N, C-alpha and C positions, 0 to 999 in steps of 0.2 A: 643709511644702511639698516636693514631689518635684522633685529636680534631677537632670538627666541630663547626663553629659559627652558630648563629641563622639565619643569612642571607643565609648561604649555605643550611641549612636544609629547609628554606622557598623556596629557588630557586628550590630545588629538588621536593618538594611537589607540587609547582605550575606547574613545567614542566611535571609532571606525572599525577597529580590528575585532573587537568582541562581537558586535552584530554580524560582521562578515563570517565569523566562525560558526555561529548558529545557522546562518543562511546556507553556507556550504554543506553543513552537516545534514540539513534537510534535503538538499539537492542530491546528496550521496545516497539517501535512503528512500526518498519518496518518489513514486511513479508520477508522471512520466519522465521526470528529470534524471532518474538513475538508469535510464535505458542505455545500453552499450552504444547505440547509434549516436548518442549525444556525447561528444568527446569531452575530456576533462577540461580542455581549453575553453570550450563553449560554456561549460558550467561555471568556470572561474570568472569569465567575462560577464556572464549573466548575474552571478553573485555580486561582483563589484558594482555593476550598474544599479542593482536593487539597493545595495548598501548606501551608495551615494544619494539615492533618491529618498530613502527613509531616515537616514541618520539625522538630518536637520530637525525632524519633528519628533524624535525619540526623547523619552525622559533622560535627564542628565545622568551620566555615569559617575560613580564615586571616584574622587581623586585618589589615584594610587599608581604605583610603579608597575607597569605590565610585566616586567621581568622578575618581580618579587614573588614570594611564595603565595601571597593572596591573589596576585594577578594570574598566576598559573592555575590556581584553584578555580578562579572564576572562568578562565578559558576552558578548563575541563568541564565545568558545569554547562557552559554554552554549547559545547560539543554534545554533551549528554542530552540536553534539552532538544537540540536539533535532531539527533538520531531518534529520540523518543517520538517526536512529532512525525518524522518520516515513517517510523515503524507503524504508527496508527493508520496511515494511508496504505502502507504495504499489506496490512492485515486484510483489507478489503479485497485486494487483488489475489491474495493467497486463498481467500474463501472461494473466489471464482475458479481458481486453479483446482481446488479440491473438488468442486462440483464437476469439473471436467473429468477428473480422475475417476470419480464415482460412476459417471455416465459411461466412460470407456470400459471400466471393469464390467458393468452390467451388460453392455453391448457385446462383450467378448473381444474388444479391441485393446485390451491392456497391453498386448505385445506390440501394437503399432505405435512406435515412439519416434520422435524427431529431436534434433538438437535444439535446445532452448538457449539462446545467447544471454537471456536474462539471468538464468541460474547456472549457466555453463555446464549443463548436464542434459540428460535425456528426459523428455516429458511426453505424456500422451498427446496424440495429435488433436483429440477433442479438447483437451485441456488448453493446449496452445491456441486453438481457434477461439475458445471462449474468453481467454485472457486478452487476446487481440481485440475481440469484439467489445469487451468491457473497457479497454483502453480507448477505443474509438468513441464510445459513448461518453467517456469521461472528458475527452477533448471536445466533443460536440457541445457539451453543456458548459464549456469553459471551466472545467474543473481545475486545470492548471493555473488559471488566474485566481480561482478561489483558494488554492493552496498558497499562492503568493500573498493574497490578502489576509488569510489566516495567520501566515507567518509574520506579517507586519503587525498584526494585532497582538501577537504573542508577546511583543516587547512591552505592551501595556499591561497584560495580564501577569507576566513574569518579567519585570524590568531587570536590567543587568545590575547585579549587586552580589552581596554575600548572603542573601537569604537562602535558607535551607529548604529542601523539599519536605513535604508533609510525610508523616510516618507511613501512610497508606499509599504512597506514590507507586512503589514497585508492585504492590498488591493490585492496584487498579490497572496498571499496565499489563500485568499477567492475566488478569480477568478479561481484559479486552481481547486476548487471544482466543477466547471461547467463540468469537464470531467466526473463526475459521471453520469450526465444526458445525455450529448451528446454521449459519447462513449458507455454507456450502451444501449442507444436506437439504435445506429448503429449496435452494435453486435447482438441485438435481432431482428433487422428490417427484415431480410430475412424470419425468421420463423414466425414473426407476419404477414407479408404480405401473406405468404402461408396459414396461418390459417384464415385470413380474407377472402381470396378467397373461402376457403372451407365453411366458415360460410355463405357467399353470395350464394354459390351453394345450401347449405342446405335450406336456406330461399326460394330460387326459387323452390326447390323441394317440400317444404311444401305448397307453393301456388298452385303448379300444382297437388299435390296429398294430399289434406287436411286430408285424412283418415290415413296417416302415422303418427306414434308416433315420433315426432321430438326429444323428449328428449331421448327416448330409442335408436334411431339410431344416433343422432348427437353427444351425449356425448362420447361414445366409439370411434366413427369415428374421432372426433376432437383430442382425445388423441393419437390415432394411427397415424394420419397424423402429429401431433406435434412431436412425437418420430421419425418418418421417416424423417421429415425435419431437426430435430436436428442431426440425424445420418449422413445425407448427408452434412450438413454444418460443421461438425467437422473437415473435411479435409481442410477446407478453413479458419479456425480460427487462424492458425499459424501466418500468416503475420499481421493481425490486432493486435493480442496479442503482438507481438514483437514491433510494433509501439507504443502501449500503454506503454510497459516497457521502451522503449527509452524515451518517454515523461516523465515518472516518474523519470528516472535517471537524465534527464536534469533539471527537476523541483527541484531536490534535491539541485542543485547549483544555479539554476536560480533565486531562491528567496533570496539568500544570498547577497544582495546588502547592502553595509555599507556606512556610512557617514565618509569620510576621514577628 
């Protein structure tokens, strides 16, 4: 008859449950795993499969009671680490979303919105299109597999234990949010410049020929030029998007500095 002591059961629970908590937290926050089309059951099964695959090669977890105060503190830490890693990838797609919003506003399509299941709210159609395009590029370069690989490597960078975060952890995580504004503006800048030039040309035309109806001519012309500029720029978006994805993957581990 096989008999197990309480210490052995606690060791097995700690070795499997704490990594599972970090993995599920990443899947709850990081694209494409957080997409509503991916059900909670699928995420749970995927997290269990990855946990069973990587647990045998992970550094040993400290012996403790998972139901104790220290165990609950470590569990909260693993959830926080997972959400922070997922947030780093989410920032990249938020930057693309902001670029789409800027383009929509400059084109005059700010009123054209559709339901976004990702945010459960209304979003600009250009923004929705660019986010879907970025997601397809991310999947095409096996970004989802890179996220899983980075997640597995995070247990070496920040092993499960009672180590505390560095003092600048939250500052670095907040500073990473600057990518939303900088990268979003850079992605939309070529189209914004093209539309600004067209607006200046229309303004000059209205001065030269005041009898022209600027609203009747300028509005459809601006939309047409915006779509034309967007179509031309699509072939050049691959390299900037890959750089953004690399930044996101590096940020997943770059924020995980601990106090030894």
